[in-house]
C-alpha positions in Angstrom: 111.2 41.5 79.7 109.8 41.5 76.2 109.0 44.8 74.3 105.3 45.1 73.8 104.6 45.1 70.0 102.5 48.4 70.0 100.8 50.3 67.0 102.1 53.6 65.2 100.7 56.4 64.7 97.9 56.5 63.0 97.0 53.1 62.3 92.9 52.4 63.1 91.9 50.3 65.7 88.2 48.8 66.2 87.9 48.0 69.8 84.6 45.8 71.0 83.0 45.6 74.3 85.5 44.0 77.1 88.5 44.7 74.9 88.9 48.9 76.5 88.2 50.3 79.1 87.4 53.8 80.2 89.3 54.0 83.7 91.5 51.3 85.4 88.6 48.2 86.4 85.5 49.7 84.8 84.6 47.7 81.4 84.1 49.8 77.6 80.1 48.3 76.7 80.3 50.1 73.3 82.6 49.7 69.8 84.9 52.4 68.9 87.2 52.6 66.3 89.9 55.2 67.2 93.1 56.8 65.4 96.3 56.2 67.5 98.3 59.2 68.1 100.0 57.3 70.9 100.4 54.2 73.1 101.9 53.9 76.5 101.5 50.9 79.1 99.6 50.6 82.2 99.9 50.0 85.6 97.8 46.5 84.5 100.2 44.3 82.2 96.8 43.1 80.3 95.6 46.9 79.3 97.4 50.0 77.4 96.8 53.8 77.5 95.4 54.6 73.9 95.4 58.4 73.2 92.9 58.6 70.0 90.9 60.4 68.0 87.1 58.7 66.1 87.7 58.8 62.3 84.7 61.4 62.1 87.8 63.8 63.7 89.2 63.7 60.2 86.5 64.6 57.8 86.8 68.2 56.2 84.2 69.5 58.1 85.6 68.6 62.1 87.0 71.4 63.7 88.7 68.5 66.2 91.7 70.4 67.2 92.4 68.1 70.5 95.3 67.0 70.2 93.0 64.0 71.4 89.9 63.2 71.7 89.9 59.2 73.7 91.6 57.7 76.5 91.3 54.6 77.2 93.1 51.0 78.2 92.7 48.8 75.7 94.0 44.9 75.5 97.7 44.1 74.5 96.2 42.0 73.0 94.0 44.0 70.6 97.4 46.0 70.1 99.4 43.5 69.6 97.5 42.5 66.4 96.4 45.5 65.1 100.2 45.8 64.9 101.1 42.4 63.4 98.1 43.6 60.9 96.2 40.3 61.8 92.8 42.0 63.1 90.8 45.7 60.7 
């Protein structure tokens, strides 16, 4: 088994419709930028769980105190591209 390449905490991943799922089997329909807190394998080898924040959470005026604001499944191909710095 090959270890998967995931971006580290603090990396920014941009996901487009169909590249993410709010829950297993449900395709995401919108575009999101996520600042990664952590990434974890899922039962579906095509996706990994991503915990993170939106870029607006880091604004000085933001009151975000949550450990993470996003908990979504993201395509492992997208995550690998970000980890390899092949994609913004």
